[in-house]
DRENDO-1510 file (C-alpha; in Angstrom, 1 decimal, always signed):
<recs>
REC; n; res; u; v; w
REC; 1; MET; +17.0; +5.8; +1.4 .
REC; 2; VAL; +13.2; +4.5; +1.9 .
REC; 3; GLN; +13.1; +4.1; -1.8 .
REC; 4; ALA; +16.4; +2.2; -2.0 .
REC; 5; LEU; +15.3; -0.1; +1.0 .
REC; 6; TRP; +11.9; -0.7; -0.7 .
REC; 7; CYS; +13.6; -1.7; -4.0 .
REC; 8; LEU; +15.9; -4.2; -2.2 .
REC; 9; ARG; +13.0; -5.8; -0.3 .
REC; 10; SER; +10.4; -5.8; -3.0 .
REC; 11; GLY; +11.7; -8.9; -4.9 .
REC; 12; VAL; +9.7; -8.2; -8.0 .
REC; 13; PRO; +9.6; -5.0; -9.9 .
REC; 14; THR; +5.8; -4.3; -9.2 .
REC; 15; VAL; +4.4; -0.9; -10.1 .
REC; 16; CYS; +0.7; -1.5; -9.1 .
REC; 17; ALA; -1.5; -3.6; -6.8 .
REC; 18; LEU; -5.3; -4.8; -6.8 .
REC; 19; THR; -7.8; -2.7; -4.8 .
REC; 20; ARG; -7.6; +1.0; -4.2 .
REC; 21; GLY; -4.7; +2.2; -1.9 .
REC; 22; SER; -4.7; +5.2; +0.3 .
REC; 23; PRO; -6.4; +8.5; -0.6 .
REC; 24; SER; -2.9; +9.9; -1.4 .
REC; 25; ASP; -2.3; +7.2; -4.0 .
REC; 26; TRP; -2.5; +8.4; -7.6 .
REC; 27; VAL; -4.8; +6.6; -10.1 .
REC; 28; PRO; -4.2; +7.6; -13.8 .
REC; 29; PHE; -7.0; +8.4; -16.2 .
REC; 30; ALA; -8.9; +5.2; -17.2 .
REC; 31; PHE; -6.6; +3.0; -15.1 .
REC; 32; PRO; -8.2; -0.3; -14.0 .
REC; 33; GLN; -10.9; +0.5; -11.5 .
REC; 34; ASN; -9.8; -2.0; -9.0 .
REC; 35; ALA; -6.1; -1.3; -9.1 .
REC; 36; HIS; -3.7; +1.5; -8.1 .
REC; 37; LEU; -0.3; +2.5; -8.6 .
REC; 38; LEU; +2.2; +1.8; -5.9 .
REC; 39; PRO; +4.1; +5.0; -4.2 .
REC; 40; HIS; +7.4; +3.6; -4.7 .
REC; 41; ARG; +8.0; +2.7; -8.5 .
REC; 42; CYS; +11.3; +4.1; -9.2 .
REC; 43; CYS; +13.4; +0.8; -9.1 .
REC; 44; PHE; +11.3; -1.1; -11.7 .
REC; 45; ASN; +12.8; -1.6; -15.2 .
REC; 46; ALA; +10.2; -2.6; -17.7 .
REC; 47; LEU; +12.5; -4.3; -20.1 .
REC; 48; THR; +14.0; -7.0; -17.8 .
REC; 49; HIS; +12.0; -9.7; -19.5 .
REC; 50; PRO; +10.6; -10.2; -23.1 .
REC; 51; ARG; +7.1; -10.3; -21.8 .
REC; 52; LEU; +5.5; -7.0; -20.6 .
REC; 53; PRO; +2.5; -6.9; -18.2 .
REC; 54; VAL; +0.1; -4.4; -19.4 .
REC; 55; THR; -3.5; -2.9; -19.2 .
REC; 56; HIS; -5.4; -1.7; -22.0 .
REC; 57; THR; -8.0; +1.2; -21.4 .
REC; 58; LEU; -11.3; +1.9; -22.9 .
REC; 59; ASN; -13.1; +5.2; -23.7 .
REC; 60; ALA; -16.8; +5.9; -22.6 .
REC; 61; GLN; -18.0; +3.9; -25.7 .
REC; 62; GLY; -16.2; +0.7; -24.4 .
REC; 63; ARG; -13.6; +0.8; -27.3 .
REC; 64; SER; -10.4; +2.7; -27.9 .
REC; 65; HIS; -9.7; +5.6; -30.2 .
REC; 66; SER; -7.7; +4.4; -33.3 .
REC; 67; LEU; -4.4; +6.2; -32.1 .
REC; 68; ASP; -4.9; +5.0; -28.6 .
REC; 69; ASP; -4.9; +1.5; -29.8 .
REC; 70; TYR; -1.2; +1.6; -29.8 .
REC; 71; PHE; -0.8; +2.5; -26.1 .
REC; 72; TYR; -0.9; +0.6; -22.7 .
REC; 73; TYR; -0.2; +1.2; -19.2 .
REC; 74; TYR; +2.7; -0.9; -17.8 .
REC; 75; ALA; +1.0; -2.9; -15.0 .
REC; 76; ALA; +3.3; -5.3; -13.2 .
REC; 77; GLY; +1.5; -6.4; -10.2 .
REC; 78; CYS; -1.9; -6.0; -11.3 .
REC; 79; SER; -1.9; -7.5; -14.7 .
REC; 80; ASP; -1.2; -11.0; -16.0 .
REC; 81; THR; -1.9; -10.0; -19.7 .
REC; 82; TYR; +1.3; -9.7; -21.5 .
REC; 83; VAL; +2.6; -8.5; -24.7 .
REC; 84; LEU; +6.0; -9.7; -26.2 .
REC; 85; ALA; +8.4; -6.9; -26.2 .
REC; 86; GLY; +10.4; -7.9; -29.2 .
REC; 87; ARG; +13.0; -5.2; -30.6 .
REC; 88; SER; +12.5; -2.5; -28.1 .
REC; 89; LEU; +13.8; +0.8; -26.8 .
REC; 90; THR; +13.3; +2.5; -23.4 .
REC; 91; ALA; +13.0; +6.3; -23.3 .
REC; 92; ARG; +12.3; +8.7; -20.3 .
REC; 93; ASN; +9.3; +10.2; -21.9 .
REC; 94; ARG; +8.1; +11.3; -25.5 .
REC; 95; TYR; +10.7; +14.0; -25.9 .
REC; 96; ASP; +13.4; +11.6; -25.2 .
REC; 97; ALA; +12.0; +9.1; -27.5 .
REC; 98; LEU; +11.5; +11.5; -30.4 .
REC; 99; VAL; +15.2; +12.7; -30.0 .
REC; 100; THR; +16.7; +9.2; -29.8 .
REC; 101; LEU; +14.7; +7.9; -32.7 .
REC; 102; ALA; +15.4; +11.0; -34.9 .
REC; 103; ARG; +19.1; +10.3; -34.2 .
REC; 104; MET; +18.7; +6.7; -35.1 .
REC; 105; GLU; +16.8; +7.5; -38.3 .
REC; 106; ARG; +18.9; +10.4; -39.6 .
REC; 107; ARG; +22.1; +9.0; -38.3 .
REC; 108; VAL; +23.0; +12.3; -36.7 .
REC; 109; SER; +24.4; +13.5; -33.4 .
REC; 110; GLY; +22.3; +14.0; -30.3 .
REC; 111; ALA; +22.6; +17.7; -30.6 .
REC; 112; GLU; +21.5; +17.6; -34.3 .
REC; 113; ALA; +18.6; +15.3; -33.4 .
REC; 114; LEU; +17.4; +17.6; -30.6 .
REC; 115; THR; +17.5; +20.7; -33.1 .
REC; 116; HIS; +15.6; +18.6; -35.6 .
REC; 117; VAL; +12.9; +17.8; -33.1 .
REC; 118; ARG; +12.6; +21.4; -31.9 .
REC; 119; GLU; +12.3; +22.7; -35.4 .
REC; 120; ARG; +9.9; +19.9; -36.4 .
REC; 121; PHE; +7.5; +20.5; -33.6 .
REC; 122; GLY; +7.9; +24.3; -33.3 .
REC; 123; PHE; +9.3; +23.9; -29.7 .
REC; 124; THR; +9.7; +27.4; -28.0 .
REC; 125; SER; +10.0; +28.6; -24.5 .
REC; 126; ALA; +6.4; +29.7; -24.6 .
REC; 127; GLY; +7.0; +32.1; -21.7 .
REC; 128; CYS; +8.5; +29.4; -19.4 .
REC; 129; GLY; +11.7; +31.3; -18.6 .
REC; 130; VAL; +14.2; +29.4; -20.6 .
REC; 131; ASN; +14.8; +29.2; -24.4 .
REC; 132; GLY; +13.3; +26.5; -26.6 .
REC; 133; SER; +16.5; +24.4; -27.0 .
REC; 134; ASP; +17.4; +24.3; -23.3 .
REC; 135; LEU; +13.9; +23.6; -22.3 .
REC; 136; LEU; +13.7; +20.6; -24.7 .
REC; 137; ARG; +17.2; +19.4; -23.2 .
REC; 138; MET; +15.6; +19.6; -19.8 .
REC; 139; LEU; +12.5; +17.6; -20.8 .
REC; 140; VAL; +14.5; +15.0; -22.8 .
REC; 141; ALA; +16.6; +14.5; -19.5 .
REC; 142; PHE; +14.0; +14.7; -16.9 .
REC; 143; ASP; +13.8; +11.7; -14.6 .
REC; 144; PRO; +11.5; +12.3; -11.7 .
REC; 145; CYS; +13.1; +9.6; -9.6 .
REC; 146; VAL; +16.4; +11.6; -9.6 .
REC; 147; THR; +15.5; +15.2; -10.0 .
REC; 148; PRO; +12.7; +17.3; -8.4 .
REC; 149; VAL; +10.1; +18.8; -10.8 .
REC; 150; ASP; +11.2; +22.3; -12.0 .
REC; 151; GLU; +8.4; +24.8; -12.5 .
REC; 152; ARG; +9.8; +25.4; -15.9 .
REC; 153; LEU; +9.0; +21.7; -16.7 .
REC; 154; LEU; +5.6; +22.0; -15.4 .
REC; 155; CYS; +5.1; +25.3; -17.5 .
REC; 156; ALA; +6.2; +23.4; -20.5 .
REC; 157; GLN; +3.9; +20.5; -19.8 .
REC; 158; ARG; +0.9; +22.7; -19.4 .
REC; 159; ARG; +1.7; +24.3; -22.8 .
REC; 160; ARG; +2.6; +21.2; -24.6 .
REC; 161; ILE; +0.9; +21.1; -27.9 .
REC; 162; GLY; +1.0; +18.7; -30.8 .
REC; 163; ILE; +0.7; +15.4; -28.7 .
REC; 164; ASP; -1.2; +13.7; -31.4 .
REC; 165; GLN; +1.5; +14.7; -34.0 .
REC; 166; MET; +4.2; +13.6; -31.5 .
REC; 167; ASN; +2.5; +10.1; -31.3 .
REC; 168; PHE; +1.9; +9.7; -35.0 .
REC; 169; GLU; +5.8; +10.6; -35.5 .
REC; 170; LEU; +6.7; +8.1; -32.9 .
REC; 171; ILE; +4.7; +5.3; -34.5 .
REC; 172; ARG; +6.1; +6.2; -37.9 .
REC; 173; LEU; +9.7; +6.0; -36.6 .
REC; 174; MET; +9.2; +2.8; -34.7 .
REC; 175; LYS; +7.8; +1.2; -37.9 .
REC; 176; LYS; +10.7; +2.5; -40.1 .
REC; 177; LEU; +13.4; +1.4; -37.5 .
REC; 178; LYS; +11.4; -1.9; -37.0 .
REC; 179; LEU; +10.9; -1.3; -33.3 .
REC; 180; GLU; +8.1; -3.4; -31.9 .
REC; 181; THR; +8.0; -1.7; -28.5 .
REC; 182; LEU; +8.7; +1.6; -26.9 .
REC; 183; VAL; +8.5; +1.9; -23.2 .
REC; 184; LEU; +8.0; +5.6; -22.1 .
REC; 185; SER; +9.2; +5.2; -18.4 .
REC; 186; TYR; +8.2; +8.5; -16.9 .
REC; 187; GLU; +5.4; +10.0; -18.9 .
REC; 188; ALA; +3.5; +13.1; -17.6 .
REC; 189; PRO; +1.8; +14.5; -15.8 .
REC; 190; TRP; +4.2; +15.6; -13.4 .
REC; 191; SER; +3.9; +17.6; -10.2 .
REC; 192; ALA; +6.1; +19.7; -7.8 .
REC; 193; THR; +4.0; +18.8; -4.8 .
REC; 194; THR; +3.0; +15.3; -5.3 .
REC; 195; ARG; +5.8; +12.7; -5.7 .
REC; 196; ASN; +5.6; +9.9; -8.3 .
REC; 197; LEU; +2.9; +11.7; -10.3 .
REC; 198; TRP; +3.8; +10.0; -13.5 .
REC; 199; LYS; +3.0; +6.6; -15.1 .
REC; 200; THR; +4.7; +4.2; -17.6 .
REC; 201; GLU; +3.4; +3.8; -21.0 .
REC; 202; ILE; +4.0; +0.9; -23.4 .
REC; 203; MET; +3.8; +2.0; -27.0 .
REC; 204; ARG; +3.5; -0.7; -29.7 .
REC; 205; SER; +4.3; -0.5; -33.4 .
REC; 206; VAL; +1.0; -2.4; -34.2 .
REC; 207; PRO; -2.6; -1.5; -33.2 .
REC; 208; PHE; -4.5; -3.4; -30.6 .
REC; 209; ALA; -6.7; -5.1; -33.2 .
REC; 210; LYS; -3.6; -6.8; -34.7 .
REC; 211; ASP; -1.4; -7.3; -31.5 .
REC; 212; LYS; -1.0; -10.7; -29.9 .
REC; 213; PHE; -1.6; -11.2; -26.2 .
REC; 214; TYR; -0.5; -13.8; -23.6 .
REC; 215; THR; -1.0; -14.8; -20.1 .
REC; 216; THR; +1.0; -16.5; -17.3 .
REC; 217; GLY; +2.9; -19.5; -18.8 .
REC; 218; ALA; +3.1; -18.0; -22.2 .
REC; 219; ARG; -0.5; -19.2; -23.1 .
REC; 220; ASN; -2.4; -17.2; -25.8 .
REC; 221; CYS; -5.2; -15.3; -24.5 .
REC; 222; THR; -8.5; -13.8; -25.8 .
REC; 223; MET; -8.8; -10.1; -25.0 .
REC; 224; ARG; -12.4; -9.0; -23.9 .
REC; 225; PRO; -13.7; -5.8; -22.4 .
REC; 226; TYR; -14.7; -5.7; -18.7 .
REC; 227; LYS; -16.0; -2.6; -17.0 .
REC; 228; ASN; -13.2; -0.1; -17.7 .
REC; 229; CYS; -10.4; -1.9; -19.7 .
REC; 230; MET; -9.5; -4.9; -21.7 .
REC; 231; ALA; -8.1; -8.0; -20.0 .
REC; 232; CYS; -7.2; -11.4; -20.9 .
REC; 233; GLU; -10.2; -13.8; -20.5 .
REC; 234; GLN; -7.9; -16.8; -19.5 .
REC; 235; GLY; -6.0; -14.7; -16.8 .
REC; 236; ASN; -7.0; -13.4; -13.4 .
REC; 237; LEU; -5.1; -10.3; -12.0 .
REC; 238; SER; -5.9; -8.1; -14.9 .
REC; 239; LYS; -9.4; -9.4; -15.2 .
REC; 240; VAL; -10.2; -8.5; -11.6 .
REC; 241; ALA; -8.4; -5.1; -12.0 .
REC; 242; CYS; -10.5; -4.3; -14.9 .
REC; 243; GLY; -13.8; -5.1; -12.9 .
REC; 244; GLY; -14.4; -8.7; -14.1 .
REC; 245; PRO; -14.8; -12.0; -12.0 .
REC; 246; SER; -12.0; -13.7; -10.3 .
REC; 247; SER; -10.8; -17.1; -11.7 .
REC; 248; SER; -10.1; -19.9; -9.4 .
REC; 249; ARG; -6.7; -20.4; -11.0 .
REC; 250; PRO; -4.0; -18.4; -9.2 .
REC; 251; SER; -1.9; -16.0; -11.3 .
REC; 252; ASP; +1.2; -14.1; -10.3 .
REC; 253; GLY; +0.8; -11.3; -12.6 .
REC; 254; VAL; +4.5; -10.1; -12.8 .
REC; 255; PRO; +7.3; -10.8; -15.3 .
REC; 256; LEU; +9.0; -14.2; -14.9 .
REC; 257; GLY; +12.7; -13.9; -14.5 .
REC; 258; THR; +15.0; -11.1; -15.6 .
REC; 259; SER; +16.9; -12.3; -18.7 .
REC; 260; ARG; +16.8; -9.2; -21.2 .
REC; 261; ASN; +18.3; -5.8; -21.5 .
REC; 262; ASN; +17.2; -2.9; -23.6 .
REC; 263; ASN; +17.2; -3.2; -27.4 .
REC; 264; GLU; +17.7; -6.9; -27.5 .
REC; 265; SER; +15.3; -9.0; -29.5 .
REC; 266; SER; +13.3; -11.7; -27.9 .
</recs>
């Protein structure tokens, strides 16, 4: 009920805010140092507009690994750095995305695609109390906003292997199927005791170096590194979130309008 009321009153689907929140608020690895995720995020829909507000993290050397160049945090509310979604798809998590894209590529049923993913990545129960096929089905269907985290899911998450192989396969499938953006709505980690311990990842089919970025008003922007993440130099919210100086020009930092559904091209 609290979640539903907050969604009705929020007005915009923000998922984060500037400045740190309470000690109980969760901040994912390498999230902008001057921002935090909001506790109520289940009513957001990243693909309600062709421009997605994102934040791009850095490693200790101030640059990204080659694979990580394809990934961003969805950051409506604390970012005014945007990518154009283009032809896109929403999935619950990497498992759901792999099965969905395998079904599209191979033109098979969902059950056949699930079997392919299980065999392709050697997915077994790994001592989690359920056979590999059933566990993969649970992971594919898991929505932390609807279903409490099951201990078997946490067990599978702790034992998850081949994350790099999963990422490379997702990128390959995106390119083959001509998808520009993949939204992973409820990516791990998950927790049985802490609610909303997940984040939304935006995966692109082109690396950071070749991607194009925009700021409020659809203006092109120049990306530059600040203290712990990349931000649009011409923006304000994302720059402040990343530890840079505030601009005098105001910026809303949220998607403008709600004009698009999943799988539509911009």
